[in-house]
Every structure is written in C-alpha cells, then in structure tokens.
C-alpha positions in Angstrom: 0.0 0.0 0.0 1.3 3.5 -0.8 0.0 6.8 0.5 0.1 9.9 -1.7 1.7 12.9 -0.3 1.2 16.7 -0.6 2.9 18.1 -3.7 5.7 19.9 -1.8 7.4 19.1 1.4 11.1 19.8 1.8 13.4 20.5 4.8 13.1 24.1 5.8 16.0 26.2 4.8 17.7 28.5 7.3 16.3 32.0 7.3 18.0 34.0 4.6 19.3 36.6 7.1 20.5 34.1 9.7 24.1 33.7 10.5 24.2 30.1 9.3 22.5 31.0 6.0 25.2 33.7 5.4 28.0 31.3 6.3 26.5 28.7 3.9 26.3 31.3 1.1 29.9 32.3 1.6 31.0 28.7 1.6 29.2 28.1 -1.6 31.0 31.0 -3.2 34.3 29.7 -1.8 33.6 26.2 -3.2 32.9 27.8 -6.6 36.2 29.8 -6.4 38.1 26.7 -5.5 36.4 24.7 -8.3 37.4 27.4 -10.8 40.9 27.4 -9.4 41.2 23.6 -9.8 39.8 23.7 -13.3 42.3 26.5 -14.3 45.2 24.5 -12.8 44.2 21.5 -14.8 43.9 23.5 -18.0 47.2 25.2 -17.4 48.9 21.9 -16.9 47.5 20.6 -20.1 48.6 23.7 -22.1 52.1 23.8 -20.6 53.3 21.0 -18.3 56.4 23.0 -17.6 54.6 26.1 -16.3 54.8 25.2 -12.6 57.4 23.1 -10.8 54.6 21.8 -8.5 52.4 20.3 -11.2 53.8 16.8 -10.6 52.9 16.8 -6.9 49.6 18.6 -7.2 46.7 16.4 -6.2 44.0 15.6 -3.7 42.1 18.8 -4.4 39.2 17.1 -6.1 38.6 14.7 -3.1 38.3 17.7 -0.8 36.1 19.6 -3.2 33.8 16.7 -3.7 33.5 16.2 0.0 32.7 19.8 0.5 30.3 19.8 -2.4 28.5 16.7 -1.1 28.0 18.4 2.3 26.8 21.6 0.8 24.2 19.7 -1.3 23.1 17.7 1.7 20.3 19.3 3.7 19.3 16.4 5.9 20.7 15.2 9.2 20.9 11.5 10.2 20.1 10.6 13.8 20.8 7.0 14.8 19.2 5.3 17.8 21.4 2.7 19.4 21.5 0.7 22.6 20.7 -2.7 24.2 17.7 -4.7 23.2 14.4 -3.9 24.9 15.7 -0.4 26.0 12.7 1.1 24.3 14.4 2.6 21.2 11.6 1.9 18.8 9.0 3.2 21.3 11.1 6.4 21.8 11.5 6.9 18.1 7.7 6.6 17.6 7.2 9.2 20.4 9.7 11.6 18.9 8.0 11.2 15.5 4.6 11.6 17.1 3.5 8.6 15.1 2.6 5.7 17.5 2.9 2.3 16.0 5.1 3.2 13.1 8.0 1.1 14.4 6.9 -2.2 16.0 7.4 -2.4 19.7 7.0 -5.0 22.5 8.3 -6.3 25.8 10.7 -8.7 24.3 13.3 -7.8 21.7 11.5 -6.5 18.6 13.8 -4.6 16.2 15.9 -7.2 14.5 16.3 -5.3 11.2 18.2 -2.1 10.6 15.5 0.4 9.9 15.9 3.7 8.2 13.0 6.1 8.6 13.2 9.0 6.2 11.4 11.5 4.1 9.7 10.1 0.9 10.4 11.5 -2.5 6.9 10.7 -3.9 4.7 8.6 -1.7 4.9 6.7 1.6 6.3 3.2 1.2 8.3 0.4 2.7 11.5 -0.8 0.9 13.2 -4.1 2.0 16.7 -5.1 1.1 17.3 -8.9 1.3 20.6 -10.6 1.9 21.9 -13.1 -0.7 21.4 -16.8 0.0 24.9 -17.3 1.2 25.0 -14.1 3.3 21.8 -15.2 5.1 23.2 -18.6 5.9 26.5 -17.3 7.2 24.7 -14.6 9.2 23.1 -17.3 11.4 26.6 -18.6 12.3 27.8 -15.1 13.0 25.0 -14.4 15.5 26.1 -14.8 19.1 22.7 -16.1 20.1 23.2 -19.3 18.1 27.0 -19.8 18.2 27.0 -21.8 21.4 24.7 -24.4 19.9 26.9 -25.0 16.9 30.1 -25.6 18.8 33.7 -24.5 18.0 34.2 -27.3 15.5 31.3 -26.3 13.3 32.2 -22.6 13.5 35.8 -23.4 12.5 34.5 -25.3 9.5 32.3 -22.3 8.6 35.3 -20.0 8.8 37.1 -22.2 6.3 34.6 -21.2 3.6 32.4 -24.2 3.1 29.6 -24.2 0.6 26.1 -22.9 1.3 24.7 -26.5 1.1 27.0 -27.5 4.0 25.9 -24.4 6.0 22.3 -25.3 5.5 22.9 -28.9 6.5 24.6 -27.8 9.8 21.7 -25.6 10.7 19.2 -28.4 10.0 21.2 -30.8 12.1 21.5 -28.3 15.0 17.7 -27.6 15.0 17.1 -31.3 15.5 19.3 -31.7 18.5 17.3 -32.3 21.8 19.5 -30.1 24.0 18.7 -27.0 21.8 16.2 -24.7 23.6 12.7 -24.6 22.1 13.0 -20.8 21.2 16.3 -21.4 19.3 14.9 -24.5 17.6 11.8 -22.5 16.5 13.9 -19.7 15.2 16.2 -22.0 13.2 13.3 -23.9 11.7 11.6 -20.6 10.8 14.8 -19.5 9.2 15.1 -22.6 7.0 11.4 -22.4 6.0 11.8 -18.7 5.1 15.0 -19.4 3.2 13.1 -21.7 0.8 9.9 -19.6 0.7 11.8 -16.3 0.0 14.6 -17.8 -2.1 13.5 -15.8 -5.2 13.7 -12.6 -3.3 17.1 -13.1 -1.8 19.6 -10.6 -3.0 16.8 -8.3 -4.3 15.0 -5.2 -3.1 11.2 -5.3 -2.7 8.4 -2.9 -1.8 5.8 -4.6 0.3 2.7 -2.9 1.7 3.5 -0.3 4.4 0.8 -1.9 6.5 2.7 -5.2 6.6 5.9 -3.6 8.0 5.9 -5.7 11.2 6.6 -8.8 9.1 9.8 -7.2 7.9 10.9 -5.3 11.0 10.0 -7.3 14.2 8.9 -10.8 15.1 5.6 -11.9 16.6 6.7 -15.5 17.2 10.0 -17.3 17.4 9.5 -18.6 13.9 9.1 -15.0 12.6 12.7 -14.4 13.7 13.8 -16.7 10.9 12.4 -14.5 8.2 14.0 -11.4 9.7 17.4 -13.1 9.5 17.2 -12.8 5.7 16.9 -9.0 5.7 19.9 -6.7 5.6 17.9 -3.5 6.1 14.5 -1.8 5.6 13.6 1.7 4.7 10.4 3.4 5.9 9.6 6.4 3.6 7.0 8.3 5.6 5.9 11.9 5.9 6.6 13.7 9.2 7.3 17.2 10.4 10.8 16.1 11.6 11.6 15.1 8.1 9.8 17.6 6.0 10.5 20.7 8.1 13.6 19.8 10.1 15.4 17.6 7.6 16.0 14.6 10.0 16.5 11.0 9.0 16.2 8.3 11.7 18.1 5.0 11.8 16.7 2.5 14.3 19.5 0.1 15.0 18.9 -3.4 16.4 19.9 -4.0 19.9 23.7 -3.9 19.8 24.0 -7.0 22.0 21.8 -9.1 19.7 23.0 -8.1 16.2 25.0 -10.6 14.2 28.4 -9.7 12.8 27.2 -8.7 9.4 24.4 -6.5 10.8 26.9 -4.9 13.1 29.1 -4.0 10.1 26.0 -2.5 8.3 25.2 -0.6 11.5 28.7 0.8 11.7 28.5 1.9 8.1 25.5 4.0 9.1 27.4 5.3 12.1 30.1 6.6 9.7 27.5 8.9 8.1 25.6 9.7 11.2 25.3 13.3 12.3 24.0 12.6 15.8 23.9 9.4 17.9 21.0 9.0 20.4 22.1 6.4 22.8 19.3 4.7 24.7 20.7 2.7 27.6 18.6 0.7 30.0 17.2 2.3 33.2 19.9 0.4 35.1 22.6 2.4 33.4 25.3 1.9 30.8 26.5 -1.5 29.6 29.4 -2.6 27.6 27.4 -2.6 24.3 26.6 1.1 24.8 30.3 1.9 25.4 31.2 -0.2 22.3 28.7 1.6 20.1 30.2 5.0 21.2 33.7 3.7 20.5 32.6 2.7 17.0 31.0 6.1 16.5 34.2 7.9 17.5 36.3 5.7 15.2 34.0 6.6 12.3 33.4 10.3 13.0 36.4 11.5 15.0 35.5 14.1 17.7 31.9 13.2 18.7 31.7 14.9 22.1 29.0 17.2 20.9 27.3 14.7 18.6 25.9 12.3 21.3 22.6 12.6 23.2 21.6 10.1 25.9 18.0 9.2 26.7 17.5 7.0 29.7 14.1 5.6 28.5 11.6 3.6 30.4 12.6 5.7 33.4 9.2 4.9 35.1 10.7 1.4 35.7 13.5 2.8 38.0 13.2 1.0 41.3 12.3 3.4 44.1 13.3 0.8 46.6 16.9 1.1 45.5 16.6 4.9 45.7 15.0 5.1 49.1 17.5 7.6 50.6 18.8 10.9 49.1 22.3 9.5 49.3 21.3 6.5 47.2 19.5 8.7 44.6 22.4 11.1 44.3 24.8 8.2 44.0 22.7 6.7 41.2 22.7 10.0 39.2 26.4 10.6 39.9 27.2 7.2 38.5 25.4 8.1 35.3 27.0 11.5 35.1 30.5 10.2 35.8 30.2 7.6 33.0 29.2 10.4 30.5 31.4 13.3 31.7 34.7 11.7 30.8 34.0 12.1 27.1 30.6 13.7 26.6 28.3 16.4 27.9 26.2 15.3 30.9 23.8 18.1 30.0 22.8 15.9 27.0 21.4 13.3 29.3 17.6 13.0 29.2 15.1 11.0 31.2 12.2 9.8 29.1 9.1 7.5 29.2 8.5 6.9 25.5 5.5 4.8 26.0 3.7 7.6 27.9 4.3 10.0 25.0 3.2 7.4 22.5 0.0 6.6 24.3 -0.7 10.3 24.6 -0.5 10.5 20.8 -2.9 7.6 20.5 -5.3 9.5 22.8 -5.1 12.6 20.7 -6.0 10.6 17.7 -8.9 8.8 19.5 -7.1 5.5 19.0 -6.7 4.5 22.7 -8.3 1.2 23.8 -9.4 0.7 27.4 -6.2 -1.2 28.1 -4.2 1.7 26.6 -6.1 4.1 28.9 -5.3 2.0 32.0 -1.6 1.7 31.0 -1.4 5.4 30.4 -2.8 6.1 33.8 -0.4 3.7 35.4 2.7 5.1 33.7 1.8 8.7 34.3 1.1 7.9 38.0 4.4 5.9 38.4 6.4 8.6 36.7 4.9 11.4 38.7 5.5 9.5 41.9 9.1 9.0 41.0 9.7 12.7 40.3 7.8 13.7 43.4 10.0 11.2 45.4 13.2 13.0 44.1 11.7 16.4 44.9 10.9 15.3 48.5 14.4 14.1 48.9 15.7 17.4 47.6 17.8 15.6 45.1 16.8 17.6 42.1 17.5 20.9 43.9 20.8 19.6 45.1 21.8 18.6 41.6 20.9 22.1 40.2 22.6 24.1 42.9 25.7 22.0 43.9 26.8 20.1 40.8 28.9 21.5 37.9 27.1 24.5 36.6 27.9 23.6 33.0 25.3 20.9 33.0 23.6 20.8 36.4 20.7 23.1 35.5 19.9 21.1 32.3 20.1 17.8 34.2 17.6 19.0 36.8 15.3 20.4 34.1 15.4 17.0 32.3 14.2 15.3 35.5 11.4 17.7 36.1 10.3 17.5 32.5 9.5 13.8 33.1 6.0 14.7 34.4 5.2 16.5 31.1 4.4 13.6 28.8 7.4 11.5 29.8 10.0 14.1 28.9 9.9 13.3 25.2 8.8 16.8 24.1 11.8 18.3 25.9 14.1 15.9 24.1 12.4 16.5 20.8 12.7 20.3 21.2 16.4 20.1 22.2 17.2 17.8 19.3 15.6 20.3 16.9 17.3 23.2 18.4 20.7 21.4 18.4 20.3 20.5 14.7 19.2 24.0 13.7 22.2 25.6 15.4 25.1 23.6 16.7 24.9 20.6 14.3 24.4 22.8 11.2 27.3 25.0 12.2 29.4 21.8 12.8 28.6 20.8 9.2 29.5 24.2 7.9 32.8 24.1 9.8 33.4 20.6 8.3 32.9 22.1 4.9 35.2 24.9 5.8 37.9 22.4 6.7 37.6 20.6 3.4 37.9 23.8 1.5 40.9 24.8 3.6 42.6 21.5 2.6 42.0 22.3 -1.1 43.1 25.9 -0.7 46.4 24.7 0.9 47.0 22.4 -2.0 46.4 25.3 -4.5 48.7 27.6 -2.6 51.4 25.0 -2.3 51.4 24.9 -6.1 51.1 28.7 -6.8 53.0 30.2 -3.8 56.5 29.6 -5.2 55.5 31.3 -8.4 54.2 34.5 -7.0 57.5 36.4 -7.1 57.9 35.7 -10.9 54.8 37.6 -11.8 54.2 40.1 -9.0 55.9 43.0 -10.8 54.2 42.2 -14.1 50.8 42.2 -12.4 51.4 45.5 -10.7 52.6 47.1 -13.9 49.6 45.9 -15.8 47.3 47.2 -13.2 48.9 50.6 -13.0 49.0 51.4 -16.7 45.9 49.5 -17.8 47.9 48.4 -20.9 46.8 44.9 -20.5 43.2 45.9 -20.4 43.2 48.0 -23.5 45.2 45.4 -25.4 42.9 42.7 -24.3 39.7 44.5 -25.4 41.4 45.5 -28.7 42.2 41.8 -29.2 38.6 40.8 -28.4 37.3 43.2 -31.0 39.8 42.1 -33.6 39.1 38.4 -33.0 35.4 39.0 -33.3 35.6 41.0 -36.5 38.0 38.5 -38.0 35.8 35.5 -37.1 32.7 37.1 -38.6 34.5 38.3 -41.7 35.8 34.8 -42.4 32.4 33.3 -41.8 30.8 35.8 -44.3 33.5 35.4 -46.9 33.2 31.7 -46.9 29.6 32.1 -48.0 30.5 34.8 -50.5 33.2 32.8 -52.4 32.6 32.0 -56.0 31.4 28.5 -56.8 34.2 25.9 -56.9 36.7 27.8 -54.8 36.1 25.8 -51.6 34.5 22.5 -50.7 31.9 24.1 -48.5 28.6 25.4 -50.0 28.9 29.1 -51.0 26.0 31.4 -51.0 25.2 31.2 -54.7 25.1 27.4 -54.6 22.9 27.5 -51.6 20.5 29.8 -53.3 20.3 27.6 -56.4 19.6 24.6 -54.2 16.8 26.5 -52.4 15.5 27.4 -55.9 15.5 23.8 -57.1 13.8 22.7 -53.9 11.2 25.3 -54.3 10.6 24.2 -57.9 10.0 20.6 -56.7 7.6 22.0 -54.1 5.7 23.8 -56.9 5.2 20.4 -58.7 3.8 19.0 -55.5 1.6 21.9 -54.8 0.0 21.7 -58.3 -0.4 17.9 -58.1 -4.0 16.5 -58.3 -6.0 16.7 -55.0 -3.4 18.9 -53.2 -5.4 20.5 -50.4 -3.6 23.8 -50.7 -4.7 24.4 -54.3 -7.7 22.1 -55.1 -8.7 22.9 -58.7 -11.9 20.9 -58.5 -13.0 22.8 -55.4 -12.4 26.1 -57.1 -14.5 24.8 -60.1 -17.3 23.9 -57.7 -17.1 27.4 -56.1 -17.3 29.2 -59.4 -20.2 27.1 -60.7 -21.0 27.8 -64.4 -18.0 30.0 -65.0 -16.0 29.6 -68.2 -12.9 27.5 -68.4 -10.9 30.8 -68.8 -12.3 32.2 -65.6 -11.5 29.0 -63.7 -7.9 29.0 -64.9 -7.5 32.7 -63.9 -8.8 31.9 -60.4 -6.3 29.0 -60.2 -3.4 31.2 -61.4 -4.2 33.9 -58.8 -4.6 31.4 -56.0 -1.3 29.7 -56.9 0.6 32.9 -57.1 -0.7 34.0 -53.6 0.2 30.6 -52.0 3.6 30.4 -53.6 4.5 34.0 -52.7 3.7 33.3 -49.1 5.9 30.1 -49.2 8.7 32.0 -50.9 8.9 34.6 -48.1 8.6 32.0 -45.4 11.4 29.8 -46.9 13.9 32.6 -47.2 13.1 34.2 -43.8 13.3 30.9 -41.9 15.8 28.9 -43.8 18.3 31.4 -45.3 18.3 34.1 -42.6 18.5 31.5 -39.8 21.3 29.6 -41.5 23.4 32.8 -41.8 22.7 33.7 -38.1 23.8 30.1 -37.1 27.0 30.4 -39.2 27.8 33.7 -37.6 27.1 32.3 -34.1 29.2 29.2 -34.8 32.1 31.5 -35.8 31.8 33.4 -32.5 31.3 30.5 -30.1 35.0 29.6 -29.8 35.7 33.1 -28.7 33.4 32.8 -25.6 32.8 36.5 -25.7 29.8 36.2 -23.4 31.8 34.8 -20.5 34.7 37.1 -21.1 32.4 40.2 -21.0 30.6 38.8 -17.9 34.0 38.4 -16.1 35.2 41.8 -17.2 31.9 43.3 -16.3 32.2 41.9 -12.8 35.5 43.7 -12.4 34.3 47.1 -13.6 31.0 46.7 -11.8 29.0 46.4 -15.0 27.5 42.9 -14.6 25.1 43.4 -17.5 27.9 43.4 -20.1 27.4 39.7 -20.9 23.7 40.1 -21.2 24.0 43.2 -23.5 26.3 41.1 -25.7 23.7 38.4 -26.0 21.1 41.1 -26.7 23.3 42.3 -29.6 23.5 38.7 -30.9 19.7 38.3 -30.7 19.3 41.6 -32.5 21.6 40.5 -35.3 19.5 37.4 -35.8 16.3 39.4 -35.8 17.7 42.0 -38.3 18.9 39.3 -40.7 15.4 37.8 -40.7 13.8 41.3 -41.1 16.1 42.3 -44.0 15.5 38.9 -45.7 11.7 39.2 -45.3 11.6 42.7 -46.7 13.7 41.8 -49.7 11.6 38.7 -50.3 8.4 40.7 -50.1 9.8 43.1 -52.8 10.2 40.1 -55.1 6.7 38.7 -54.5 5.3 42.2 -55.1 7.1 42.1 -58.5 5.4 38.7 -59.1 2.1 40.3 -58.2 2.6 42.8 -61.0 3.1 40.1 -63.7 0.1 39.6 -66.0 -0.8 35.9 -66.2 -3.7 35.4 -68.7 -4.9 32.0 -69.8 -5.3 31.5 -73.5 -9.0 31.6 -74.7 -10.4 28.4 -76.2 -13.5 26.3 -76.7 -12.6 23.2 -74.7 -14.0 22.6 -71.2 -11.9 22.8 -68.0 -12.0 19.0 -67.4 -10.3 18.5 -70.8 -7.8 21.3 -70.2 -6.9 20.5 -66.6 -3.9 18.1 -67.0 -2.2 20.2 -69.6 -3.0 23.4 -67.7 -1.5 22.0 -64.5 1.8 21.2 -66.3 2.0 24.5 -68.0 1.2 26.5 -64.8 3.9 24.5 -62.9 6.5 25.3 -65.6 5.6 28.9 -65.6 5.7 29.3 -61.9 9.0 27.5 -61.6 10.5 29.9 -64.1 9.0 33.0 -62.4 10.3 32.0 -58.9 13.7 30.8 -60.2 14.1 34.3 -61.5 13.1 35.7 -58.1 15.8 33.5 -56.4 18.4 34.8 -58.9 17.3 38.4 -58.3 17.4 38.2 -54.6 20.8 36.4 -54.6 22.4 39.4 -56.4 21.7 41.8 -53.5 20.9 39.9 -50.3 24.6 39.1 -49.5 25.4 42.8 -49.7 22.5 43.5 -47.3 23.9 40.9 -44.9 27.3 42.5 -45.0 25.8 45.9 -43.9 23.9 44.2 -41.1 27.1 42.4 -40.0 29.1 45.6 -40.0 26.5 47.3 -37.9 26.8 44.4 -35.3 30.6 44.7 -35.3 30.4 48.4 -34.8 27.9 48.0 -31.9 30.2 45.4 -30.3 33.2 47.6 -30.6 31.3 50.5 -29.0 30.4 48.1 -26.2 34.1 47.3 -25.7 35.1 50.9 -25.9 32.5 51.8 -23.2 33.9 49.0 -21.0 37.5 50.4 -21.5 36.3 53.9 -20.6 34.7 52.6 -17.4 37.8 50.6 -16.5 40.0 53.7 -16.8 37.6 55.7 -14.7 37.8 53.3 -11.7 41.3 51.9 -12.4 40.1 48.4 -13.0 41.9 45.7 -15.0 41.0 42.7 -17.1 40.9 39.5 -15.1 44.3 37.8 -15.6 42.7 34.5 -16.5 41.1 36.1 -19.6 44.5 37.6 -20.6 46.0 34.1 -20.4 43.3 32.7 -22.7 44.2 35.2 -25.5 47.9 35.7 -24.8 50.4 35.8 -27.7 52.8 32.8 -27.6 55.7 34.8 -26.3 53.6 36.0 -23.3 51.7 32.8 -22.6 53.9 31.6 -19.8 53.9 34.9 -18.0 50.1 35.3 -18.4 49.6 31.6 -17.4 51.5 32.1 -14.2 49.6 35.3 -13.5 46.3 33.5 -14.1 47.2 30.9 -11.4 48.2 33.6 -9.0 45.0 35.5 -9.7 42.7 32.5 -9.1 44.7 31.6 -5.9 44.1 35.2 -4.7 40.4 34.8 -5.4 40.3 31.6 -3.3 42.0 33.5 -0.4 39.4 36.3 -0.7 36.5 33.8 -0.7 37.8 32.0 2.4 38.4 35.3 4.2 34.7 36.1 3.4 33.7 32.9 5.1 35.8 33.6 8.1 34.3 37.1 8.2 30.8 35.6 8.4 31.9 33.1 11.1 33.2 36.0 13.2 30.0 38.1 13.0 
C-alpha cells in the first residue's frame, strides 16, 4: 500500500538573514572559487606541463572539493538510535516522530532489522533489502545467540569457507538436537522455512505494503525471527514534520547486544555517516554494548563529544526501593554523570518515558483502547510519583545548585520534564534546536575544513611562483595596458571571425568545398521548384482545382484557370517569403554564431563586467547577438516581399479556347507548374544578387555595436582603475607572453580563493 503525499514538502532552509545562512552562502562562493581554481590549474597543466614546478605533486584537491560539495548539497541530518535490546528505542522513536505504532514495539526484543526512517520523495512506502542466499546462511553462524549451539568445530569449519549447502545442513542438524532450547529451535526452523519460501527474493529489493511492515521489522513469534534473519535493512519512507521541516532521518539500529556480525558491520557503516547518535541505555545504566557503540561512532566520525545525546528511556521502571535515601539517589545519578562526563556532555542526558508520550499521541488521535487508557494512567502515576520522590528528597534541587554549573541546570530540568508527557517533548525540542544551530554549524565548519585543505594544495602549487609575476601584475594594473590590449584583441578576433564566416559564403562556386551562397540559393530554388510540382499535383489541399471549379459554378474555363493562377501565385508568394526568412536568414545567423562560439565573448564580458561593476555586459552582448538574428530575418523578409510584389505585377492570362476545363486541366497544371517555376527561379536569382550585400551591412552594424560596447567598457575601466581578469588575458595571450600570463592566471585565481575564504571567516566571526 502506498500513501500519496502533498505536492511539496522539503526540509526548511535556514532564514535568509540568519548567520548560518550567510555562512553557507559564503561557503558556496568559496567552493565555486576553488572549483574554478582547480579547473584552471588542470587547463594550465594541459597547455604547458612545464609552467609550474609543483604540477607533478599537485593532487588531492578534487577529493576535498567533492567532500565539501556533497556536504553543501546535503540538507538532511541523520540521527541514529542505538542501545541494548528492549531499552525502548523503537517506542522512543515513535514518540519523537509523534507517530505511535510506526515502528513495531514490544516487551521482548523487537527490532531485528536495521530500519531507516526518512522523508519520501513521492509517496509513503516500505523498501526491504534482502541478503543473498549465502549471506543469510553465514549470518546465522555469526549471530552470538546461536553460536554456542553450533560448537567450535562447526564454527571453525564455517570460517574455512564451506559451501552454502554444507551451512544449511549444519543448521538443519542443530535444529534437530534435543538439547537446543525450544526458542532457538523454532527460530532456526523458521529461518530454514523462510530461506526456501523467499529464495526468489534473496539478493533483491522489494516494496511490500507499508501496513505489513511488522513482518519485515520485528517478530511476533520465534518462527518469525527466521524470516528477519534474511533481511539486511529496511527503509520506511513516511511523511513527518521532523523530516519535511527539520530535515531529519532516523536510523533505528537493532539491539547492539543481539546483532550478528554482518548486521553490526552495516550498523557501523551507518554510524560513519551519522550526524547525531542518540544512545538509549537501560534504566539500570550503561552497559558494555553502549560503550562499544560509542567507540565505534568515535572511530567513524572523530570528535563526537557534541554529537551524542543520551536518553534513559523507560525511566518509570526505575526501582524506588533502590533509591530510598537521598544518598542512594544522588549516587545513582552521579554514577550516570561520571560515565558520561569523561568524554561527553552530561547536559545531553535526558530521562524519558517513551510509552507515555506514544499513548498520549494515541489518545489525541482517538485510538486509545481501554487497556491503553489504563496503561497510560499507570505510567503517568508511576512517573509522577518517582519525580515527586526525588523532589521530596531534595535531590533535584541539590543537583541544580551543587553540581557542575555547565550541565547541572539542564540535568535538573530534564528530571522535572518527566512529568510532562514523559520528557519526550523536551528531548524533541532540544534535538531540533541542536540540529538547527550547533549541528548545522558543525557541518559548515566541516565544509570549511575541506575547502581549507583544497586551498592549501592550490597555494602550495602557486605560492613559489608569486615572485615571478608580481611585478608584471602590478605594472599591468597601474598602466591598464593589458586591459586596452585585451579589449582590442577581443574586437579584432570578433571581426576576424565574422569576416571569415561571411567570406566563406561569398566565395565563387568551386573555390572551396563548403557550399557558397550562390550554390545554396540555387539549391533552395531547385527545392522550391519541386515544391511547386507537388503543390499543383492533383488533389493537393492547398490548391484544389476541382474545389475552385465547384465554387465558381457555371464560370467559363478561362475564368476557372484565372482563379487558379491567382490562388497559386498567392500561396507560392507566401511560401517563398517563409522559406527565405526561416531557412536562409536562420542559416546565416547560425553560421555567424558558430564563428563566435569559440571566442566565448559572453563569459569574457561577464567576467570583465564583474571587475568594472557592470555585470550586465554579458547580457548586453547576448542582446546584440539576438538583435543580429532578428535583423537578418527582417532584411530577408523585406527583400523577399519586394520580389513577390514584383510577381504580383506580372500579368498571367490563360489563352482563350473552346474546350472545357476538365479536358484542359492536366495540360493546364503542367503549363502552370513550368511557368511558376521559371518565375520564382528568377526571383531567387534576383534576390541572390543583392541579399549578401545587405547581410554585410547588417554584420558591419553588429561589429560596430560590439566595438562600441568594448570601448564603453574600457572607458569605465579607466575611470575606476580596474583591469581585465588575468585568466582572460591568459586565454588570449600571444605565444611569447603565454607563460607569463599563465602564471599570472594561477596567482589570480589563488588570490580569489583567499578572498573567498576570508569572506567565510568574516561571516563566522560576526
């Protein structure tokens, strides 16, 4: 079953004016500057491998850039829930999501499958990834729950790499041994049954109904466990405010003490890409598996001190008898804090009753059963009594006033928040606040570190070359010689390219292999002549002679032929104008554009316009190009209309005779076709004699406008003392200056990188 979603739901972006948003924007600009720098270095190395001594050792920049780019593109945050089995992870996740029943829960171990809960792209769905046949068989032997029943000899044999058939036989044999407990036997038999029933699905990905998710996430019976041993992971794509507005992604990991080795490896892969770890220890405190999971997280992510939250869930089950005295209660909390404080922030310790919050959500949705109501009353009473017990003892006040002020207040507030829906709302609010602020900033700083790595590599390459070009750059800036020379060269290259393109079309026939203008016009004329034959063919809907005869009724054959002549002349004149305007004018515009494309004038003017604070230069150049195309079409159309007006003045009169139109029609069609072909062939010859000259005038006007644009840019540069970007100089440098300009280009882009990173640091310091 799939559930349709609203048309738009995406993680909320930071407010445009917020500090994080400004830092992100600055990082994006720095990433772009470094990407340009890396591209220019690669291009320079290809042009001249001897340009820089450091080319041979330059590397690693792309890895850093890709890492920074991936983090910039990623707007979601992964939160993994980890802890012992039956600690209430799934119940707490449902409560945080305010969606009771989404993840299966129960008193015994439930989550056996790594479950990713995330925002859907299109609709709500369940996606299940199955292990392969051999992976599933080996997973049974890797699971600590079963290893003791196989014995060391069998496990040693498995490690030697026996065939899947041998593995299956060992499981069958073990399931039949009388000393194996009933629950283990049922699980192994269920596994073997599922292995056969699901064999076609092994190694594949399926999308079962979302309503059937418990079958793929948690067992109801011991036999159900067998099926879950076939699954590598499951994905729940569901709509939720935490996903759509806050950009969270939850990963519900199986109990760390129950996961087989392969599932552990998959879990650790998720930890490597986890932004925040929510550890859910049991109410009794931390166990080895919690410490092991934290160690794995640190190994994958490095410094995780501020990336870990702790939720002591099912806190209503804390034994009051063991906390009878204030000393015992304080010792209990001190033990918890001491275990956290060595490496983490005790202020990130929360006390929750996830089931209370989940049942409250059921009540809000009118889904509570009488049993749910009784359980809710019991839990709320037990939790309230526990908090009241600590208040009477003065424990909470003592923690707030006497313990370390860095976390004492938050710890006391977390205890008092228990009586408000089991403390889940406080945990939820703090998670959201942490992600919006600290976690997002941590990601931005991580991006900054990647960019700094790339910038160091660029500077290591460019730094030793700065002295060789510094004086040259200063001189060029002071005198603006480079700027004037560059713009002159741009204008010259533009005129030269267009002149050559125009001359290639103006050559006499036979001088070159490409089609000159006269040949093209003749071919258009020939094609038009064939079109006339088709137009005057019998039953052509454009000129239907019989329809004209029906419209004129009893008119004479001569009148009928005159109507046909006038209709044909009108249709052909329209087609003549359309053909020249669309085909010929567009072809010339395309040839001129093709000649200009290698010059990349638009980008050059955009870059130069940025320097002289005229960002519209590139757009104005494009406007001139579009105007050139429109003018070519207009000139062609006007000249073609002049020719068809001349056709309109020609006097076509059919010869009088005594025969009827039916008898005359075939001969008349042929004669009219020959006549019109001759008339319009002459029109093509006439227009070919002058149109190329008109195009030359239009082209000269465009070149003159472009040169005026360049002159305006130079005047502006002189007024403000600006200079052409060095990378543009390098692209158009003469051979003798290419090395000097090439080095100057690398120095210039490296300077741009420094400025971009300084802008990032400026935003970070605000």
